Backbone as CSV, one residue per row, in Angstrom:
resi,resn,N_x,N_y,N_z,CA_x,CA_y,CA_z,C_x,C_y,C_z
1,MET,0.411,7.761,5.568,0.138,6.593,6.403,1.026,6.625,7.626
2,LEU,0.493,6.216,8.736,1.280,6.161,9.936,2.232,4.995,9.864
3,LYS,3.516,5.244,10.133,4.483,4.163,10.076,4.695,3.516,11.426
4,SER,4.677,4.315,12.465,4.853,3.685,13.771,4.249,4.580,14.837
5,VAL,3.742,3.949,15.873,3.197,4.681,17.000,3.764,4.064,18.263
6,GLN,4.290,4.898,19.139,4.881,4.380,20.370,4.375,5.212,21.523
7,ILE,3.888,4.543,22.544,3.437,5.217,23.754,4.517,5.060,24.812
8,LEU,4.976,6.161,25.374,6.023,6.126,26.363,5.501,6.669,27.672
9,GLY,5.826,6.020,28.774,5.475,6.518,30.103,6.698,7.121,30.735
10,SER,6.578,8.270,31.313,7.709,8.915,31.965,7.595,8.780,33.460
11,SER,8.726,8.921,34.138,8.748,8.756,35.580,8.013,9.879,36.285
12,SER,7.738,10.978,35.613,7.064,12.091,36.245,5.566,11.898,36.282
13,GLY,5.049,10.796,35.728,3.627,10.522,35.798,2.859,11.040,34.599
14,PHE,3.570,11.338,33.515,2.903,11.802,32.310,3.123,10.798,31.188
15,LEU,2.199,10.862,30.196,2.334,10.042,29.006,2.859,10.902,27.878
16,SER,3.774,10.351,27.069,4.219,11.030,25.861,3.934,10.133,24.680
17,LEU,3.473,10.692,23.591,3.143,9.913,22.415,3.981,10.389,21.255
18,ILE,4.625,9.432,20.568,5.461,9.776,19.403,4.757,9.241,18.154
19,LEU,4.567,10.097,17.181,3.866,9.731,15.969,4.771,9.995,14.785
20,LYS,5.070,8.940,14.022,5.993,9.078,12.908,5.217,8.971,11.604
21,LYS,5.344,9.983,10.770,4.652,10.018,9.479,5.563,9.524,8.370
22,SER,4.930,9.211,7.214,5.700,8.772,6.060,6.412,9.960,5.435
23,HIS,7.367,9.682,4.534,8.202,10.726,3.956,7.416,11.744,3.149
24,ASN,6.297,11.332,2.553,5.544,12.260,1.731,4.512,13.042,2.558
25,SER,4.556,12.893,3.897,3.650,13.648,4.738,4.264,15.001,5.050
26,CYS,3.419,15.952,5.381,3.891,17.291,5.705,4.297,17.406,7.165
27,TYR,4.191,16.310,7.942,4.512,16.385,9.350,5.719,15.508,9.672
28,GLY,6.442,15.921,10.672,7.534,15.118,11.176,7.128,14.451,12.489
29,LEU,8.039,14.481,13.456,7.724,13.905,14.752,6.967,14.920,15.590
30,SER,6.024,14.445,16.383,5.276,15.318,17.270,5.312,14.753,18.675
31,PHE,5.441,15.639,19.660,5.538,15.182,21.034,4.582,15.977,21.889
32,VAL,3.988,15.342,22.858,3.217,16.043,23.864,3.196,15.216,25.115
33,ALA,3.119,15.860,26.255,2.987,15.162,27.519,1.613,15.441,28.085
34,VAL,0.910,14.411,28.513,-0.440,14.562,29.000,-0.521,13.955,30.386
35,SER,-1.141,14.645,31.313,-1.265,14.124,32.681,-2.045,12.829,32.664
36,THR,-1.623,11.869,33.497,-2.324,10.614,33.581,-3.631,10.715,34.344
37,ASN,-3.942,11.873,34.909,-5.270,12.077,35.488,-6.254,12.350,34.362
38,PRO,-7.341,11.565,34.243,-8.260,11.740,33.136,-8.938,13.094,33.196
39,LEU,-9.143,13.675,32.004,-9.792,14.972,31.941,-11.297,14.801,31.884
40,PRO,-12.060,15.742,32.453,-13.509,15.671,32.337,-13.914,15.861,30.891
41,TYR,-15.018,15.215,30.473,-15.438,15.247,29.084,-16.914,15.518,29.009
42,SER,-17.337,16.272,28.073,-18.748,16.412,27.742,-18.904,16.295,26.265
43,THR,-20.085,15.870,25.837,-20.319,15.659,24.397,-20.305,16.978,23.636
44,ALA,-20.477,18.087,24.350,-20.522,19.367,23.686,-19.133,19.961,23.461
45,ARG,-18.179,19.583,24.332,-16.860,20.236,24.241,-15.779,19.306,24.752
46,ARG,-14.729,19.113,23.973,-13.556,18.362,24.394,-12.444,19.343,24.742
47,HIS,-11.696,19.011,25.781,-10.588,19.866,26.214,-9.377,19.560,25.349
48,GLU,-8.717,20.584,24.887,-7.535,20.414,24.060,-6.282,20.768,24.832
49,ILE,-5.199,20.052,24.534,-3.883,20.403,25.046,-3.285,21.402,24.067
50,VAL,-3.113,22.645,24.502,-2.620,23.701,23.625,-1.254,24.186,24.123
51,SER,-0.848,25.333,23.596,0.507,25.783,23.879,0.748,26.018,25.368
52,LYS,-0.297,26.255,26.149,-0.123,26.492,27.568,0.421,25.265,28.308
53,THR,0.354,24.096,27.668,0.838,22.872,28.316,2.326,22.708,28.139
54,ASP,3.018,23.699,27.579,4.462,23.577,27.418,5.170,23.285,28.732
55,SER,4.578,23.737,29.837,5.207,23.500,31.118,5.165,22.027,31.507
56,LEU,4.317,21.229,30.830,4.233,19.810,31.119,5.188,19.003,30.280
57,VAL,5.736,19.585,29.244,6.561,18.851,28.308,8.016,18.905,28.729
58,SER,8.666,17.771,28.684,10.072,17.731,29.080,10.912,18.530,28.101
59,PRO,12.024,19.122,28.548,12.851,19.996,27.673,13.296,19.303,26.404
60,ALA,13.578,17.991,26.465,14.043,17.284,25.287,13.004,17.250,24.194
61,PHE,11.733,17.396,24.594,10.669,17.297,23.602,10.318,18.660,22.994
62,LEU,10.705,19.747,23.630,10.267,21.054,23.200,10.821,21.461,21.857
63,THR,11.958,20.928,21.453,12.621,21.424,20.260,11.974,20.957,18.977
64,ARG,11.220,19.824,19.009,10.679,19.299,17.767,9.183,19.098,17.807
65,ARG,8.528,19.823,18.675,7.082,19.664,18.757,6.406,20.422,17.629
66,THR,5.648,19.746,16.800,5.039,20.406,15.637,3.524,20.359,15.679
67,ARG,2.955,19.486,16.495,1.502,19.415,16.569,1.085,19.139,18.003
68,CYS,-0.201,19.320,18.279,-0.722,19.033,19.601,-1.563,17.765,19.563
69,PHE,-1.646,17.109,20.692,-2.531,15.976,20.839,-3.619,16.355,21.821
70,ARG,-4.835,15.969,21.524,-5.937,16.279,22.402,-6.147,15.153,23.396
71,ALA,-6.456,15.524,24.602,-6.759,14.520,25.638,-8.187,14.738,26.120
72,SER,-8.935,13.664,26.240,-10.308,13.807,26.664,-10.778,12.540,27.345
73,ARG,-11.943,12.639,27.951,-12.556,11.473,28.580,-13.958,11.328,28.036
74,VAL,-14.294,10.165,27.552,-15.606,9.896,26.971,-16.348,8.929,27.877
75,CYS,-17.579,9.272,28.240,-18.353,8.404,29.102,-19.577,7.884,28.378
76,ALA,-20.025,6.698,28.740,-21.228,6.113,28.160,-22.075,5.541,29.270
77,THR,-23.374,5.530,29.067,-24.290,4.975,30.045,-25.249,4.000,29.392
78,ARG,-24.843,3.395,28.298,-25.709,2.474,27.558,-25.692,1.115,28.231
79,SER,-26.873,0.467,28.296,-26.991,-0.830,28.954,-26.561,-1.943,28.029
80,GLU,-25.767,-2.857,28.557,-25.342,-4.014,27.794,-24.854,-5.069,28.779
81,SER,-25.018,-6.342,28.443,-24.754,-7.386,29.430,-23.675,-8.351,28.995
82,ASN,-22.894,-7.973,27.999,-21.905,-8.932,27.488,-20.486,-8.455,27.733
83,GLN,-19.583,-9.418,27.925,-18.188,-9.160,28.148,-17.549,-8.593,26.880
84,ASP,-16.597,-7.689,27.029,-15.835,-7.209,25.889,-14.828,-8.266,25.504
85,ALA,-15.217,-9.154,24.628,-14.333,-10.199,24.109,-14.819,-10.520,22.724
86,THR,-13.912,-10.985,21.869,-14.295,-11.282,20.515,-14.029,-12.729,20.201
87,SER,-14.421,-13.132,18.984,-14.243,-14.485,18.503,-14.933,-15.453,19.451
88,SER,-14.418,-16.700,19.544,-15.066,-17.713,20.344,-14.340,-17.988,21.648
89,HIS,-13.367,-17.143,21.993,-12.595,-17.368,23.182,-13.438,-17.077,24.426
90,PRO,-13.374,-17.937,25.457,-14.191,-17.720,26.645,-13.756,-16.499,27.432
91,SER,-14.709,-15.713,27.855,-14.373,-14.502,28.599,-13.816,-14.835,29.968
92,SER,-14.032,-16.074,30.474,-13.539,-16.434,31.779,-12.022,-16.431,31.842
93,ALA,-11.344,-16.427,30.675,-9.890,-16.416,30.647,-9.323,-15.015,30.792
94,ALA,-10.176,-14.030,30.863,-9.702,-12.647,30.901,-9.367,-12.233,32.324
95,VAL,-8.690,-11.093,32.424,-8.392,-10.515,33.727,-9.700,-10.034,34.336
96,HIS,-9.962,-10.364,35.592,-11.259,-10.070,36.193,-11.314,-8.692,36.818
97,SER,-10.219,-8.134,37.232,-10.192,-6.783,37.748,-8.772,-6.245,37.625
98,ALA,-8.649,-4.940,37.679,-7.355,-4.323,37.450,-6.333,-4.886,38.431
99,GLY,-5.271,-5.467,37.885,-4.198,-5.984,38.704,-4.421,-7.386,39.225
100,ASN,-5.604,-7.955,39.064,-5.879,-9.302,39.556,-6.133,-10.221,38.379
101,VAL,-5.409,-11.330,38.295,-5.550,-12.249,37.192,-6.233,-13.521,37.662
102,ARG,-6.643,-14.357,36.716,-7.335,-15.589,37.066,-6.399,-16.517,37.805
103,LYS,-6.961,-17.351,38.631,-6.163,-18.285,39.394,-5.756,-19.462,38.526
104,ILE,-4.495,-19.814,38.559,-3.975,-20.968,37.831,-3.619,-22.042,38.864
105,SER,-4.303,-23.177,38.769,-4.129,-24.230,39.779,-3.043,-25.225,39.437
106,PHE,-2.770,-25.402,38.140,-1.807,-26.429,37.743,-0.829,-25.863,36.717
107,CYS,0.390,-26.374,36.768,1.459,-25.920,35.902,1.198,-26.346,34.464
108,GLN,1.368,-25.428,33.531,1.133,-25.730,32.113,2.278,-26.529,31.504
109,TRP,3.429,-26.623,32.199,4.556,-27.359,31.663,4.619,-28.804,32.177
110,CYS,4.460,-28.999,33.497,4.580,-30.354,34.055,3.302,-30.871,34.679
111,GLY,2.291,-30.007,34.827,1.032,-30.431,35.413,1.014,-30.413,36.924
112,GLY,2.105,-29.971,37.544,2.175,-29.922,38.991,1.272,-28.846,39.576
113,GLN,0.951,-28.998,40.866,0.116,-28.023,41.541,0.920,-26.727,41.736
114,THR,0.215,-25.617,41.680,0.853,-24.326,41.835,0.555,-23.686,43.176
115,LYS,1.407,-22.787,43.593,1.162,-21.935,44.743,1.167,-20.495,44.250
116,HIS,0.480,-19.619,44.936,0.378,-18.224,44.514,1.084,-17.341,45.538
117,GLU,2.165,-16.727,45.090,2.915,-15.816,45.949,3.719,-14.867,45.059
118,VAL,4.335,-13.869,45.685,5.141,-12.893,44.962,6.573,-13.427,44.845
119,PRO,7.066,-13.678,43.630,8.446,-14.174,43.473,9.470,-13.139,43.939
120,ASN,10.631,-13.599,44.285,11.712,-12.700,44.689,12.023,-11.693,43.597
121,GLY,12.123,-10.439,43.951,12.457,-9.404,42.984,11.267,-8.890,42.194
122,GLU,10.071,-9.404,42.435,8.884,-8.951,41.715,7.907,-8.311,42.682
123,GLU,6.820,-7.765,42.116,5.861,-7.041,42.936,4.455,-7.625,42.851
124,LYS,4.199,-8.531,41.883,2.850,-9.060,41.696,2.780,-10.527,42.067
125,MET,1.552,-10.924,42.472,1.307,-12.328,42.780,1.367,-13.140,41.499
126,ARG,2.056,-14.276,41.552,2.196,-15.150,40.405,1.873,-16.596,40.802
127,ALA,1.514,-17.394,39.816,1.348,-18.826,40.032,2.699,-19.506,39.802
128,ILE,3.196,-20.161,40.853,4.518,-20.801,40.806,4.332,-22.304,41.001
129,CYS,4.902,-23.087,40.089,4.765,-24.532,40.186,5.550,-25.067,41.384
130,THR,4.912,-25.912,42.188,5.565,-26.485,43.358,6.450,-27.659,42.988
131,VAL,6.404,-28.103,41.719,7.203,-29.245,41.279,8.435,-28.773,40.522
132,CYS,8.207,-28.040,39.393,9.317,-27.617,38.548,9.804,-26.197,38.842
133,GLY,9.016,-25.444,39.610,9.415,-24.100,39.988,9.179,-23.008,38.966
134,LYS,8.603,-23.364,37.811,8.377,-22.349,36.776,7.224,-21.424,37.170
135,ILE,7.354,-20.184,36.710,6.366,-19.149,37.027,5.477,-18.917,35.810
136,ALA,4.158,-18.878,36.026,3.200,-18.629,34.941,2.892,-17.138,34.889
137,TYR,3.282,-16.496,33.789,2.994,-15.081,33.583,1.790,-14.965,32.676
138,GLN,0.852,-14.112,33.079,-0.346,-13.890,32.265,-0.253,-12.517,31.617
139,ASN,-0.503,-12.498,30.317,-0.365,-11.258,29.540,-1.678,-10.932,28.843
140,PRO,-1.877,-9.667,28.498,-3.123,-9.282,27.809,-3.255,-9.965,26.443
141,LYS,-4.489,-10.146,26.009,-4.781,-10.661,24.674,-4.835,-9.503,23.682
142,MET,-4.276,-9.706,22.512,-4.300,-8.700,21.458,-5.464,-8.980,20.502
143,VAL,-6.376,-8.040,20.371,-7.505,-8.156,19.456,-7.281,-7.204,18.304
144,VAL,-7.376,-7.717,17.082,-7.116,-6.898,15.889,-8.317,-6.979,14.952
145,GLY,-8.590,-5.878,14.253,-9.737,-5.867,13.349,-9.659,-4.714,12.383
146,CYS,-10.664,-4.615,11.549,-10.710,-3.593,10.493,-11.986,-2.764,10.546
147,LEU,-11.827,-1.490,10.370,-12.939,-0.580,10.123,-12.929,-0.304,8.635
148,ILE,-13.897,-0.874,7.938,-13.911,-0.878,6.465,-14.933,0.134,5.975
149,GLU,-14.457,1.114,5.233,-15.335,2.114,4.638,-15.503,1.823,3.155
150,HIS,-16.764,1.807,2.705,-17.064,1.593,1.293,-18.287,2.409,0.925
151,ASP,-18.111,3.291,-0.064,-19.204,4.174,-0.498,-19.800,4.956,0.676
152,LYS,-18.914,5.446,1.552,-19.298,6.243,2.719,-20.139,5.444,3.710
153,LYS,-19.988,4.142,3.697,-20.669,3.264,4.647,-19.633,2.378,5.327
154,ILE,-20.019,1.822,6.495,-19.129,0.999,7.296,-19.666,-0.448,7.315
155,LEU,-18.759,-1.401,7.131,-19.130,-2.805,7.130,-19.175,-3.354,8.567
156,LEU,-20.329,-3.878,8.959,-20.507,-4.503,10.258,-20.993,-5.946,10.096
157,CYS,-20.667,-6.760,11.103,-21.082,-8.161,11.110,-21.956,-8.418,12.328
158,LYS,-23.022,-9.202,12.147,-23.858,-9.621,13.272,-23.340,-10.945,13.784
159,ARG,-23.014,-11.017,15.069,-22.374,-12.185,15.640,-23.353,-13.374,15.727
160,LYS,-22.807,-14.541,15.353,-23.590,-15.785,15.421,-23.075,-16.673,16.547
161,ILE,-22.195,-16.155,17.366,-21.619,-16.894,18.482,-21.638,-16.035,19.731
162,GLU,-21.497,-16.676,20.876,-21.313,-15.942,22.123,-19.832,-15.581,22.277
163,PRO,-19.476,-14.525,22.994,-20.423,-13.610,23.648,-21.064,-12.642,22.656
164,SER,-22.131,-11.990,23.096,-22.808,-10.953,22.305,-23.474,-11.506,21.054
165,TYR,-24.071,-12.675,21.199,-24.806,-13.284,20.068,-25.885,-12.328,19.573
166,GLY,-25.953,-12.153,18.236,-26.991,-11.325,17.635,-26.719,-9.839,17.634
167,LEU,-25.557,-9.428,18.155,-25.220,-8.000,18.158,-24.172,-7.697,17.074
168,TRP,-24.063,-6.428,16.726,-23.215,-6.027,15.613,-21.820,-5.642,16.082
169,THR,-20.841,-5.926,15.221,-19.466,-5.621,15.549,-18.661,-5.375,14.274
170,LEU,-17.515,-4.756,14.424,-16.536,-4.732,13.345,-15.891,-6.115,13.258
171,PRO,-15.467,-6.548,12.073,-14.758,-7.826,11.984,-13.433,-7.739,12.738
172,ALA,-13.299,-8.536,13.789,-12.102,-8.482,14.634,-12.005,-9.767,15.440
173,GLY,-10.805,-10.070,15.920,-10.621,-11.261,16.741,-9.200,-11.329,17.264
174,TYR,-8.915,-12.385,17.993,-7.610,-12.532,18.610,-6.501,-12.753,17.592
175,MET,-5.417,-12.034,17.780,-4.226,-12.184,16.943,-3.572,-13.538,17.214
176,GLU,-3.074,-14.169,16.165,-2.433,-15.488,16.259,-0.913,-15.341,16.312
177,ILE,-0.276,-16.341,16.888,1.177,-16.404,16.891,1.659,-16.522,15.422
178,GLY,2.688,-15.772,15.090,3.275,-15.871,13.753,2.719,-14.908,12.750
179,GLU,1.823,-13.992,13.157,1.286,-13.007,12.223,1.424,-11.614,12.826
180,SER,1.497,-10.628,11.945,1.523,-9.241,12.394,0.101,-8.809,12.745
181,ALA,-0.004,-7.651,13.403,-1.318,-7.132,13.738,-2.164,-6.881,12.489
182,ALA,-1.543,-6.319,11.448,-2.263,-6.063,10.217,-2.691,-7.369,9.538
183,GLU,-1.818,-8.344,9.539,-2.148,-9.648,8.939,-3.307,-10.297,9.694
184,GLY,-3.281,-10.182,11.020,-4.364,-10.737,11.816,-5.691,-10.043,11.528
185,ALA,-5.668,-8.724,11.374,-6.878,-7.987,11.076,-7.445,-8.385,9.715
186,ILE,-6.571,-8.565,8.741,-7.015,-9.002,7.404,-7.626,-10.399,7.488
187,ARG,-6.960,-11.307,8.230,-7.460,-12.672,8.372,-8.821,-12.695,9.046
188,GLU,-8.959,-11.962,10.160,-10.231,-11.957,10.873,-11.348,-11.371,10.005
189,THR,-11.025,-10.380,9.191,-12.025,-9.795,8.305,-12.510,-10.826,7.294
190,TRP,-11.594,-11.638,6.762,-11.987,-12.688,5.823,-12.822,-13.755,6.538
191,GLU,-12.412,-14.142,7.738,-13.114,-15.204,8.454,-14.532,-14.789,8.831
192,GLU,-14.725,-13.544,9.211,-16.035,-13.106,9.703,-16.914,-12.480,8.640
193,ALA,-16.318,-11.907,7.594,-17.118,-11.198,6.591,-16.796,-11.628,5.167
194,ARG,-15.898,-12.620,5.009,-15.508,-13.073,3.656,-15.177,-11.884,2.763
195,ALA,-14.509,-10.890,3.356,-14.125,-9.690,2.621,-12.613,-9.652,2.477
196,ASP,-12.170,-9.416,1.265,-10.729,-9.265,0.967,-10.399,-7.787,1.033
197,VAL,-9.570,-7.399,2.017,-9.354,-5.976,2.255,-7.871,-5.607,2.166
198,GLU,-7.643,-4.320,1.983,-6.307,-3.743,2.021,-6.253,-2.770,3.189
199,VAL,-5.332,-2.996,4.103,-5.174,-2.124,5.255,-4.580,-0.792,4.796
200,GLN,-5.179,0.313,5.252,-4.719,1.646,4.894,-3.804,2.245,5.969
201,SER,-4.225,2.168,7.208,-3.459,2.757,8.306,-4.064,2.322,9.625
202,PRO,-3.291,2.351,10.710,-3.892,2.102,12.028,-4.811,3.260,12.404
203,PHE,-5.915,2.943,13.057,-6.877,3.987,13.440,-6.976,4.155,14.950
204,ALA,-6.981,3.053,15.688,-7.164,3.172,17.137,-6.496,2.010,17.873
205,GLN,-5.916,2.347,19.020,-5.509,1.340,20.000,-6.262,1.632,21.276
206,LEU,-7.048,0.632,21.723,-7.863,0.772,22.909,-7.491,-0.320,23.903
207,ASP,-7.007,0.066,25.058,-6.641,-0.894,26.099,-7.821,-1.080,27.050
208,ILE,-8.077,-2.326,27.437,-9.139,-2.624,28.397,-8.520,-3.439,29.523
209,PRO,-7.862,-2.785,30.488,-7.146,-3.521,31.542,-8.022,-4.460,32.349
210,ARG,-9.279,-4.110,32.557,-10.169,-4.908,33.415,-10.324,-6.326,32.903
211,ILE,-10.294,-6.510,31.598,-10.452,-7.847,31.036,-9.197,-8.315,30.285
212,GLY,-8.122,-7.561,30.392,-6.858,-8.008,29.811,-6.849,-8.082,28.300
213,GLN,-7.381,-7.052,27.635,-7.392,-7.024,26.178,-6.865,-5.692,25.663
214,ILE,-6.215,-5.757,24.492,-5.754,-4.580,23.761,-6.328,-4.668,22.348
215,TYR,-7.079,-3.672,21.951,-7.665,-3.618,20.624,-6.788,-2.747,19.714
216,ILE,-6.487,-3.253,18.521,-5.881,-2.437,17.482,-6.778,-2.537,16.253
217,ILE,-7.342,-1.408,15.862,-8.271,-1.355,14.733,-7.623,-0.572,13.589
218,PHE,-7.653,-1.165,12.411,-7.080,-0.562,11.218,-8.180,-0.026,10.289
219,LEU,-7.913,1.081,9.633,-8.752,1.515,8.530,-8.412,0.652,7.316
220,ALA,-9.430,0.206,6.600,-9.199,-0.690,5.465,-10.213,-0.421,4.363
221,LYS,-9.865,-0.848,3.157,-10.725,-0.722,1.987,-10.961,-2.112,1.393
222,LEU,-12.134,-2.292,0.809,-12.423,-3.527,0.103,-11.646,-3.572,-1.208
223,LYS,-10.943,-4.684,-1.454,-10.293,-4.859,-2.753,-11.325,-5.105,-3.835
224,ARG,-12.380,-5.813,-3.441,-13.512,-6.060,-4.337,-14.776,-5.827,-3.551
225,PRO,-15.840,-5.321,-4.174,-17.068,-4.998,-3.428,-17.894,-6.250,-3.130
226,HIS,-17.277,-7.239,-2.537,-17.980,-8.479,-2.221,-17.724,-8.855,-0.766
227,PHE,-18.764,-9.272,-0.085,-18.653,-9.771,1.291,-19.879,-10.618,1.603
228,SER,-19.718,-11.507,2.564,-20.809,-12.384,2.982,-20.489,-12.930,4.370
229,PRO,-21.481,-13.402,5.119,-21.214,-13.872,6.474,-20.291,-15.080,6.498
230,GLY,-19.320,-15.050,7.405,-18.489,-16.200,7.662,-19.131,-17.073,8.722
231,PRO,-18.428,-18.117,9.177,-19.000,-19.066,10.138,-19.435,-18.416,11.473
232,GLU,-18.795,-17.314,11.849,-19.113,-16.696,13.134,-20.092,-15.541,12.995
233,SER,-20.602,-15.306,11.773,-21.518,-14.188,11.526,-22.804,-14.696,10.896
234,SER,-23.910,-14.068,11.283,-25.197,-14.414,10.678,-25.591,-13.444,9.572
235,GLU,-24.944,-12.265,9.566,-25.281,-11.243,8.591,-24.138,-10.238,8.509
236,CYS,-23.922,-9.712,7.311,-22.959,-8.624,7.117,-23.638,-7.531,6.313
237,ARG,-23.471,-6.283,6.768,-24.158,-5.174,6.095,-23.293,-3.927,6.117
238,LEU,-23.506,-3.093,5.098,-22.919,-1.763,5.068,-23.900,-0.775,5.672
239,PHE,-23.425,0.014,6.640,-24.274,0.987,7.315,-23.774,2.400,7.030
240,ALA,-24.695,3.269,6.647,-24.369,4.699,6.600,-24.084,5.156,8.027
241,LEU,-23.293,6.225,8.173,-22.868,6.650,9.500,-24.040,6.962,10.403
242,ASP,-25.108,7.513,9.851,-26.286,7.852,10.674,-27.216,6.672,10.873
243,GLU,-26.833,5.495,10.369,-27.646,4.293,10.533,-26.980,3.240,11.405
244,ILE,-25.776,3.512,11.902,-25.051,2.535,12.721,-25.865,2.213,13.976
245,PRO,-26.128,0.943,14.252,-27.004,0.554,15.374,-26.259,0.584,16.720
246,PHE,-26.029,1.779,17.244,-25.261,1.901,18.487,-25.941,1.189,19.676
247,ASP,-27.258,1.048,19.634,-27.952,0.346,20.703,-27.806,-1.168,20.593
248,SER,-27.255,-1.647,19.487,-27.125,-3.097,19.281,-25.698,-3.486,18.958
249,LEU,-24.732,-2.736,19.428,-23.338,-3.081,19.202,-22.868,-4.063,20.274
250,ALA,-21.911,-4.916,19.894,-21.503,-6.030,20.758,-20.612,-5.607,21.911
251,PHE,-19.696,-4.665,21.691,-18.656,-4.398,22.665,-18.408,-2.896,22.810
252,SER,-17.992,-2.482,23.989,-17.696,-1.082,24.225,-16.570,-0.599,23.316
253,SER,-15.597,-1.451,23.033,-14.483,-1.073,22.162,-14.966,-0.722,20.758
254,ILE,-15.961,-1.449,20.281,-16.512,-1.166,18.943,-17.304,0.119,18.953
255,SER,-18.075,0.334,20.010,-18.832,1.567,20.133,-17.908,2.775,20.161
256,VAL,-16.840,2.702,20.960,-15.886,3.810,21.039,-15.217,4.039,19.686
257,THR,-14.779,2.979,19.033,-14.104,3.101,17.739,-14.993,3.791,16.713
258,LEU,-16.240,3.360,16.622,-17.139,3.934,15.633,-17.471,5.385,15.930
259,GLN,-17.611,5.723,17.226,-17.893,7.108,17.578,-16.697,8.004,17.265
260,LEU,-15.489,7.506,17.522,-14.291,8.282,17.174,-14.203,8.506,15.681
261,TYR,-14.550,7.474,14.919,-14.504,7.598,13.443,-15.533,8.640,12.975
262,ILE,-16.743,8.582,13.503,-17.772,9.538,13.118,-17.332,10.958,13.475
263,ASP,-16.782,11.130,14.666,-16.289,12.455,15.073,-15.214,12.971,14.102
264,ASP,-14.306,12.082,13.707,-13.249,12.478,12.777,-13.835,12.888,11.416
265,ILE,-14.785,12.109,10.937,-15.405,12.421,9.644,-16.088,13.786,9.701
266,ARG,-16.759,14.060,10.778,-17.430,15.352,10.920,-16.444,16.506,10.984
267,MET,-15.252,16.235,11.546,-14.220,17.267,11.624,-13.410,17.365,10.341
268,GLY,-13.610,16.425,9.417,-12.929,16.471,8.135,-11.500,15.954,8.142
269,LYS,-11.114,15.201,9.178,-9.746,14.689,9.280,-9.724,13.439,10.127
270,LEU,-9.148,12.365,9.582,-9.009,11.128,10.313,-7.737,11.153,11.162
271,ASN,-7.855,10.772,12.423,-6.735,10.779,13.340,-6.390,9.351,13.776
272,PHE,-5.239,9.238,14.441,-4.945,8.005,15.159,-5.304,8.240,16.627
273,HIS,-5.984,7.268,17.253,-6.470,7.412,18.613,-5.860,6.361,19.521
274,TYR,-5.538,6.789,20.736,-5.146,5.843,21.799,-5.989,6.171,23.029
275,GLY,-6.450,5.122,23.715,-7.208,5.365,24.931,-7.344,4.101,25.759
276,THR,-7.802,4.275,26.994,-8.053,3.160,27.889,-9.532,3.146,28.251
277,ILE,-10.173,2.009,28.011,-11.585,1.852,28.365,-11.665,1.279,29.781
278,ASN,-12.265,2.019,30.688,-12.414,1.601,32.071,-13.875,1.550,32.465
279,LYS,-14.210,0.543,33.267,-15.548,0.459,33.852,-15.597,1.372,35.068
280,ARG,-16.770,1.810,35.419,-16.912,2.627,36.608,-16.649,1.768,37.845
281,PRO,-16.119,2.360,38.922,-15.845,1.608,40.143,-17.070,0.857,40.639
282,GLY,-16.858,-0.396,40.987,-17.948,-1.205,41.515,-18.699,-2.011,40.469
283,SER,-18.461,-1.723,39.196,-19.163,-2.466,38.143,-18.391,-3.716,37.780
284,SER,-19.081,-4.700,37.234,-18.437,-5.920,36.794,-17.862,-5.728,35.399
285,PRO,-16.908,-6.590,34.985,-16.330,-6.453,33.643,-17.380,-6.517,32.538
286,SER,-18.466,-7.259,32.752,-19.477,-7.433,31.726,-20.602,-6.406,31.806
287,ASP,-20.527,-5.481,32.754,-21.550,-4.462,32.915,-21.253,-3.287,31.988
288,MET,-22.102,-3.147,30.965,-21.893,-2.077,29.995,-22.794,-0.881,30.244
289,ARG,-23.331,-0.764,31.455,-24.176,0.378,31.736,-23.380,1.667,31.880
290,ALA,-22.088,1.512,32.146,-21.252,2.703,32.295,-19.791,2.333,32.049
291,PHE,-19.146,3.132,31.212,-17.706,2.990,31.004,-17.145,4.348,30.595
292,SER,-15.861,4.480,30.638,-15.243,5.731,30.234,-14.041,5.451,29.347
293,LEU,-13.757,6.371,28.453,-12.543,6.329,27.652,-11.567,7.307,28.272
294,ASP,-10.563,6.784,28.958,-9.599,7.614,29.682,-8.288,7.733,28.922
295,TYR,-7.484,8.731,29.269,-6.171,8.941,28.660,-6.266,8.997,27.133
296,HIS,-7.329,9.589,26.629,-7.558,9.620,25.179,-6.548,10.565,24.526
297,LEU,-5.699,10.018,23.671,-4.764,10.806,22.894,-5.103,10.641,21.426
298,GLN,-4.994,11.705,20.672,-5.217,11.588,19.233,-4.284,12.541,18.499
299,SER,-3.885,12.091,17.305,-2.948,12.900,16.521,-3.641,14.099,15.896
């Protein structure tokens, strides 16, 4: 089981990923540096980072490198009209474009009117209260969920709420204050699928900067073979891998997660995946006709 995953950015413009295994694993720490320029991807062939990339790795990392991480870019051209957001939270609260956040007109502490300017010592525009002087910082939302395998099938829920009403998704939703990511994923699975699960390991972290969300999806098993629709679901079903309704999935993050899982199963080894889901230039956050999985790292 993966114990910890940390993504580090270096000043040279490369990403390094550290993967720590449990004591009974045959692997120790692994390091690789991957260029932040996305690699071209085709469905027939993924580019691998092999020993020739040693020139990209900092000297401190060369001594304990035991495995390679693959970097790739995945593109999709499937049509969809819904925002990548889960649960009942309004998508209007999300980041509307890279680096630009929603406008805040009033202070959340005193109710005073705000002004928008760059505070001293900072680089980004912030909402600053004209009464109390407090600065409103906006941070990404953390979405957590479970990919549940049972009898070689995957549990999906059909959404009974907007956004993406009537489309299929993994049980997932916004993480609450006071709970861990795994606890939130277990809670959301119960709320949406009335399934009692045991988390096995993290499977994917997918960042979506355009809408200010970070997805963490865990592999999980049913403690008991029972599930039923929760208040936010109209139906829950187990799908064989070749029956997953990719044309009726709710969110790009779910589509990417399921495709990565299927690829891993076909290769005979489950990996941990990290990537950034980006819309094509000029598209709106809710336009699912085209997106890419950039900076894809996998163990």
